[in-house]
C-alpha positions as CSV (number, residue, x, y, z in Angstrom):
1,X,102.1,5.0,-110.2
2,X,100.5,6.5,-106.4
3,X,98.5,4.3,-104.2
4,X,95.1,6.4,-104.6
5,X,94.7,6.2,-108.8
6,X,93.1,3.4,-110.4
7,X,94.6,0.3,-111.5
8,X,94.5,-1.7,-114.7
9,X,92.0,-4.1,-113.7
10,X,89.4,-1.3,-112.2
11,X,89.6,-2.5,-108.7
12,X,90.1,0.7,-106.3
13,X,93.6,0.2,-104.1
14,X,92.7,3.2,-101.8
15,X,92.9,2.5,-98.4
16,X,90.9,5.3,-96.8
17,X,87.9,3.4,-98.9
18,X,85.4,3.2,-96.2
19,X,83.2,0.4,-98.5
20,X,86.3,-1.8,-99.4
21,X,84.8,-2.0,-102.9
22,X,87.8,-1.9,-105.0
23,X,86.1,-2.4,-108.6
24,X,84.5,0.3,-110.3
25,X,80.9,0.6,-109.7
26,X,78.7,1.1,-106.7
27,X,79.3,3.9,-104.1
28,X,82.6,6.0,-104.9
29,X,83.5,7.5,-101.5
30,X,86.6,10.1,-101.9
31,X,89.1,10.3,-98.5
32,X,91.2,13.0,-97.9
33,X,92.9,15.2,-100.5
34,X,95.8,14.2,-102.6
35,X,98.9,15.4,-100.9
36,X,101.2,15.7,-104.0
37,X,98.5,17.3,-105.8
38,X,98.6,20.0,-103.5
39,X,102.4,20.5,-103.3
40,X,102.4,20.6,-107.1
41,X,99.6,23.6,-107.2
42,X,102.1,25.2,-104.7
43,X,105.1,25.1,-106.2
44,X,102.6,26.0,-109.7
45,X,102.2,29.4,-107.8
46,X,105.5,30.0,-106.9
47,X,106.7,29.9,-110.2
48,X,104.1,32.0,-111.5
49,X,105.1,34.7,-109.1
50,X,108.8,34.8,-110.1
51,X,108.0,34.0,-113.5
52,X,109.4,30.5,-114.0
53,X,107.4,28.2,-116.6
54,X,105.1,25.5,-115.2
55,X,106.5,22.2,-115.7
56,X,103.1,20.1,-115.2
57,X,101.5,19.1,-118.3
58,X,98.4,20.7,-117.7
59,X,95.2,20.3,-120.3
60,X,96.9,22.8,-122.9
61,X,100.8,21.1,-122.3
62,X,101.6,25.0,-122.3
63,X,104.1,27.0,-120.0
64,X,102.0,29.7,-117.6
65,X,102.7,33.1,-118.5
66,X,105.0,35.4,-116.1
67,X,103.9,37.4,-113.7
68,X,107.2,40.2,-113.4
69,X,104.5,42.9,-113.5
70,X,103.4,42.4,-109.7
71,X,106.7,41.6,-108.4
72,X,107.3,45.3,-109.4
73,X,104.3,46.8,-108.0
74,X,104.9,45.0,-104.7
75,X,108.2,46.0,-104.8
76,X,107.1,49.9,-105.0
77,X,105.1,49.6,-102.3
78,X,107.2,48.1,-100.6
79,X,109.8,51.3,-100.8
80,X,107.1,53.8,-100.5
81,X,106.0,52.7,-97.1
82,X,109.8,52.4,-96.2
83,X,110.5,55.8,-97.3
84,X,107.1,56.9,-95.3
85,X,108.1,55.5,-92.1
86,X,111.7,58.2,-92.3
87,X,109.8,61.2,-92.1
88,X,109.4,62.6,-88.3
89,X,109.0,66.0,-86.6
90,X,111.7,67.7,-84.1
91,X,109.9,70.1,-81.5
92,X,110.9,73.6,-81.4
93,X,112.8,72.9,-78.0
94,X,114.3,70.3,-79.1
95,X,117.1,69.4,-80.8
96,X,117.5,65.9,-82.8
97,X,120.8,63.6,-82.6
98,X,121.0,61.8,-85.6
99,X,123.3,58.4,-85.4
100,X,124.0,56.4,-88.6
101,X,124.4,52.9,-88.1
102,X,125.7,53.6,-84.8
103,X,127.9,56.5,-85.9
104,X,127.0,60.1,-85.0
105,X,125.9,61.7,-88.1
106,X,124.6,65.4,-87.6
107,X,122.6,67.5,-85.3
108,X,119.6,68.3,-86.4
109,X,117.2,71.9,-86.0
110,X,113.3,71.8,-84.9
111,X,111.2,71.2,-87.8
112,X,109.9,68.3,-90.2
113,X,112.7,66.0,-91.1
114,X,113.3,62.8,-93.3
115,X,116.5,60.3,-92.6
116,X,116.4,56.8,-93.6
117,X,114.5,54.3,-91.3
118,X,116.2,51.4,-90.1
119,X,119.7,53.2,-91.3
120,X,119.3,56.7,-89.2
121,X,118.5,56.7,-85.3
122,X,117.4,60.1,-83.9
123,X,117.1,60.9,-80.7
124,X,115.3,64.3,-79.4
125,X,116.7,66.6,-76.8
126,X,115.6,69.4,-74.8
127,X,117.7,72.0,-74.6
128,X,115.3,74.6,-73.0
129,X,113.9,73.0,-70.3
130,X,115.7,73.9,-67.0
131,X,116.6,71.0,-64.6
132,X,117.2,70.8,-60.8
133,X,119.6,68.9,-58.4
134,X,119.3,68.7,-54.9
135,X,121.7,68.1,-52.9
136,X,122.6,68.4,-48.8
137,X,125.4,66.6,-46.7
138,X,127.3,67.9,-43.7
139,X,130.7,69.5,-44.5
140,X,134.0,70.4,-42.6
141,X,134.8,73.9,-42.6
142,X,138.1,75.7,-42.5
143,X,138.0,76.5,-38.8
144,X,137.2,72.9,-38.4
145,X,133.2,73.1,-37.7
146,X,130.8,71.2,-39.4
147,X,128.0,72.5,-40.8
148,X,124.7,71.3,-43.1
149,X,124.7,72.7,-46.5
150,X,121.9,72.5,-48.9
151,X,121.7,73.5,-52.4
152,X,119.8,73.5,-55.8
153,X,121.6,73.4,-58.6
154,X,119.7,74.1,-62.1
155,X,121.0,73.2,-65.8
156,X,120.1,72.7,-69.0
157,X,121.7,70.8,-72.1
158,X,123.4,73.3,-74.6
159,X,125.5,70.2,-76.4
160,X,123.1,67.4,-77.1
161,X,125.6,65.5,-78.8
162,X,128.4,65.2,-75.9
163,X,125.1,64.8,-73.3
164,X,124.1,61.6,-75.7
165,X,128.0,60.4,-76.6
166,X,130.5,61.8,-74.4
167,X,129.5,60.8,-71.0
168,X,127.7,57.5,-70.0
169,X,125.4,58.8,-67.2
170,X,125.6,63.0,-67.1
171,X,123.5,63.2,-64.1
172,X,125.3,61.2,-62.5
173,X,128.8,63.0,-63.1
174,X,126.9,66.5,-62.1
175,X,125.8,65.3,-58.8
176,X,129.8,63.7,-57.8
177,X,130.7,67.3,-59.5
178,X,128.1,69.4,-57.0
179,X,129.3,67.9,-54.2
180,X,133.1,68.0,-55.0
181,X,132.6,71.8,-55.6
182,X,131.0,72.2,-52.7
183,X,133.0,70.5,-50.4
184,X,136.0,72.3,-51.7
185,X,134.7,75.6,-51.4
186,X,133.0,75.2,-47.9
187,X,136.6,73.9,-46.8
188,X,138.0,76.8,-47.8
189,X,135.8,79.2,-45.9
190,X,135.1,79.8,-42.5
191,X,131.7,79.0,-40.8
192,X,130.9,82.5,-39.3
193,X,131.2,83.7,-43.0
194,X,129.1,80.9,-44.5
195,X,126.1,81.4,-41.9
196,X,126.1,85.5,-42.7
197,X,127.1,87.3,-45.0
198,X,129.2,84.8,-47.2
199,X,126.3,82.7,-48.5
200,X,125.7,84.7,-52.1
201,X,129.6,84.5,-52.6
202,X,129.5,80.8,-51.5
203,X,126.7,80.1,-54.2
204,X,128.7,81.9,-57.1
205,X,132.1,80.3,-56.2
206,X,130.2,76.5,-56.5
207,X,128.7,77.6,-59.8
208,X,132.0,78.8,-61.6
209,X,133.8,75.6,-60.1
210,X,130.8,73.3,-61.0
211,X,130.6,74.8,-64.7
212,X,134.1,74.3,-65.2
213,X,134.0,70.5,-64.1
214,X,131.0,70.1,-66.7
215,X,132.9,71.4,-69.6
216,X,136.1,69.1,-68.4
217,X,133.7,66.1,-68.5
218,X,132.2,67.2,-71.7
219,X,128.9,66.2,-70.5
220,X,126.7,68.9,-72.4
221,X,125.4,70.5,-69.3
222,X,125.4,74.0,-68.9
223,X,124.7,75.6,-65.2
224,X,122.2,78.2,-65.1
225,X,122.1,78.9,-60.8
226,X,123.2,77.4,-58.0
227,X,120.9,78.3,-54.8
228,X,122.1,77.7,-51.3
229,X,118.8,76.8,-49.4
230,X,119.7,76.5,-46.3
231,X,123.2,76.6,-44.3
232,X,123.1,75.6,-40.6
233,X,125.0,73.8,-37.6
234,X,124.1,70.1,-36.7
235,X,120.9,69.8,-34.7
236,X,123.1,68.4,-31.8
237,X,124.6,72.2,-31.6
238,X,122.0,74.4,-32.7
239,X,120.8,76.0,-30.1
240,X,124.1,77.2,-29.0
241,X,124.8,78.6,-32.5
242,X,121.4,80.4,-32.5
243,X,122.3,82.2,-29.1
244,X,125.6,83.2,-30.9
245,X,123.7,84.2,-34.1
246,X,121.5,86.4,-31.6
247,X,124.3,88.1,-29.8
248,X,126.0,88.9,-33.1
249,X,122.4,90.5,-34.4
250,X,122.2,92.0,-31.2
251,X,125.9,93.7,-31.4
252,X,125.4,94.7,-35.0
253,X,121.7,96.3,-33.7
254,X,123.9,98.4,-31.2
255,X,126.4,99.7,-33.7
256,X,123.8,100.4,-36.3
257,X,122.1,102.5,-33.6
258,X,125.8,104.2,-32.2
259,X,125.8,105.1,-36.2
260,X,122.5,107.0,-36.3
261,X,123.0,108.3,-33.3
262,X,126.8,110.0,-34.5
263,X,125.1,110.8,-38.1
264,X,121.9,112.4,-36.1
265,X,124.5,114.5,-33.6
266,X,127.5,115.1,-35.8
267,X,125.7,117.3,-38.2
268,X,123.7,119.3,-35.6
269,X,127.4,120.2,-34.1
270,X,128.6,121.1,-37.3
271,X,125.6,123.4,-37.7
272,X,126.0,125.0,-34.1
273,X,129.6,125.6,-34.9
274,X,128.9,127.1,-38.2
275,X,126.1,129.5,-36.3
276,X,128.7,130.2,-33.8
277,X,131.2,131.3,-36.5
278,X,128.5,133.4,-38.2
279,X,127.7,135.1,-35.1
280,X,131.3,135.9,-34.2
281,X,131.5,137.5,-37.7
282,X,129.0,139.2,-37.0
283,X,129.6,140.5,-33.7
284,X,133.3,141.5,-34.9
285,X,131.6,143.4,-38.2
286,X,129.8,145.2,-35.3
287,X,132.2,146.1,-33.1
288,X,134.6,147.2,-36.1
289,X,131.6,149.4,-37.3
290,X,130.9,150.7,-34.3
291,X,134.4,152.1,-33.5
292,X,134.8,153.5,-37.0
293,X,131.5,155.4,-36.6
294,X,132.7,156.3,-32.7
295,X,136.0,157.8,-34.4
296,X,134.2,159.1,-36.9
297,X,132.0,161.2,-34.6
298,X,135.0,162.1,-32.5
299,X,136.4,163.6,-35.3
300,X,133.2,165.1,-36.3
301,X,132.9,167.0,-32.6
302,X,136.4,168.1,-32.7
303,X,135.6,170.2,-35.4
304,X,132.8,171.4,-33.6
305,X,134.9,171.9,-30.6
306,X,137.7,173.7,-31.9
307,X,134.7,176.0,-33.4
308,X,132.4,176.1,-30.2
309,X,134.4,175.1,-27.2
310,X,132.0,176.1,-24.3
311,X,128.8,175.0,-26.3
312,X,130.6,171.9,-27.0
313,X,132.1,171.3,-23.4
314,X,128.6,171.6,-21.9
315,X,126.7,169.6,-24.9
316,X,129.0,166.7,-24.2
317,X,128.6,166.7,-20.1
318,X,125.1,166.7,-20.6
319,X,125.4,163.3,-23.2
320,X,127.4,162.0,-20.2
321,X,125.2,162.7,-17.5
322,X,122.5,161.3,-19.7
323,X,124.2,157.9,-20.2
324,X,125.2,157.8,-16.7
325,X,121.5,158.4,-15.5
326,X,120.1,156.3,-17.8
327,X,120.3,153.1,-15.5
328,X,119.5,154.8,-12.6
329,X,115.9,154.9,-10.9
330,X,116.9,157.6,-8.3
331,X,119.2,161.0,-9.0
332,X,120.8,162.5,-6.0
333,X,122.0,166.3,-6.9
334,X,124.5,168.1,-5.0
335,X,123.4,171.5,-4.7
336,X,126.2,174.6,-4.9
337,X,126.5,176.9,-2.1
338,X,124.6,174.4,0.2
339,X,125.0,171.4,2.1
340,X,121.7,169.7,1.7
341,X,121.3,167.2,-0.8
342,X,118.0,167.1,-3.2
343,X,116.3,163.5,-4.3
344,X,114.8,164.3,-7.6
345,X,112.2,161.5,-8.4
346,X,113.0,161.0,-12.4
347,X,110.5,158.2,-12.2
348,X,107.4,160.0,-11.2
349,X,108.0,163.1,-13.4
350,X,108.1,160.3,-16.4
351,X,105.2,159.0,-15.2
352,X,103.6,162.4,-15.4
353,X,104.9,163.1,-18.9
354,X,103.6,159.6,-19.7
355,X,106.1,158.9,-21.8
356,X,107.0,154.9,-23.2
357,X,108.6,153.3,-20.5
358,X,111.4,150.5,-21.1
359,X,111.9,147.6,-19.5
360,X,114.9,145.3,-19.2
361,X,116.0,141.8,-18.6
362,X,116.6,142.3,-14.9
363,X,112.4,143.4,-14.6
364,X,113.3,147.3,-13.3
365,X,112.2,149.8,-15.6
366,X,114.4,152.1,-18.3
367,X,113.7,155.2,-19.3
368,X,114.3,156.4,-23.2
369,X,116.7,158.6,-24.4
370,X,114.6,161.3,-25.1
371,X,112.6,161.7,-22.0
372,X,116.0,161.7,-19.8
373,X,117.0,164.6,-22.2
374,X,113.5,166.2,-21.4
375,X,113.9,165.3,-17.6
376,X,117.2,167.0,-17.4
377,X,116.6,170.0,-19.2
378,X,113.8,170.7,-16.9
379,X,116.0,169.8,-13.9
380,X,118.7,172.3,-15.4
381,X,116.4,174.7,-15.3
382,X,115.0,174.3,-11.6
383,X,118.7,174.3,-10.6
384,X,119.5,177.8,-12.4
385,X,116.2,179.4,-10.5
386,X,116.8,178.4,-7.8
387,X,120.6,179.8,-7.7
388,X,119.3,182.7,-9.1
389,X,116.7,183.2,-6.2
390,X,119.6,182.1,-3.2
391,X,122.0,185.0,-5.1
392,X,118.9,187.5,-4.5
393,X,118.5,186.5,-1.3
394,X,122.1,187.0,-0.4
395,X,122.6,190.3,-1.7
């Protein structure tokens, strides 16, 4: 019997009774709750949840009804909440790497996905973002010169599975491989080539070697571009290298000017040579044509000479005199039968006739062929008249 239950004699044995009264009458002040009763009530509730009968007598002495329906509802709610936690969305730029109980299961594509929570672990990986890594260091070239090289490596994640699972730190592997590839390419090149036209070749070679290293290491990275930001000599000798580069640029400028002059003078010389050839060919055609014409004219004159020798001979004489006197501004004529010389001012006679006058290159006047024929005919006529007069006087 518990210490707080009433005895057979009616005395209250509760030690928490402040009044200290042990009889049933008077004031009945209650103490703290009964611990046994509280534990018994808790046990009854648990038995009711799990469907066990109530062992306490109670008022009616009947066991409590089982509550299995409430337990089923609770299980369904927990399952629905657990399933709802498994839905997730993969972005269009990402791929999801699924690990099931710590082991690779699959790589999911963009969209709404579901995986059992607490069993699968999904890690999204961006496969379109272009990442960049900068590297700069002093390196030794093939001709034993030191250069300061600065590059930028651009890369994307091409294989999410390899990126997450194959290598512990892909970025650190990329950094080490970049320096190794750059030192290998620079160490096999000369400094002049790297500082001038070899920069583009240097970037392409470093990209190829670095991509091969990434594939060998299975990092899941793809190198998109390697940019050579700066290649220069160390700061201690930069001034001397600037002078060398300036002298090389001056040399190239002079070479370009010479090439430009050559490209301008050679076509001009070829044009002059071609013009001279054309003029020579034209002169040849002219001489040949003139010779052929003279030959034909001589043959025609020969036929006329055979028909009338005297007339033809006189005409040829006149033509010859015409061609000789055409270049002279003064004419001296020897008179037959006399000792005196007669001067004939042909230029004055031509001015009287107001004939057109031509000027040659030396600045002297030159009569036309028609004018000379007319003047020659007049001179011959005057000579004949004078000869006839002299004959009459001699008789």
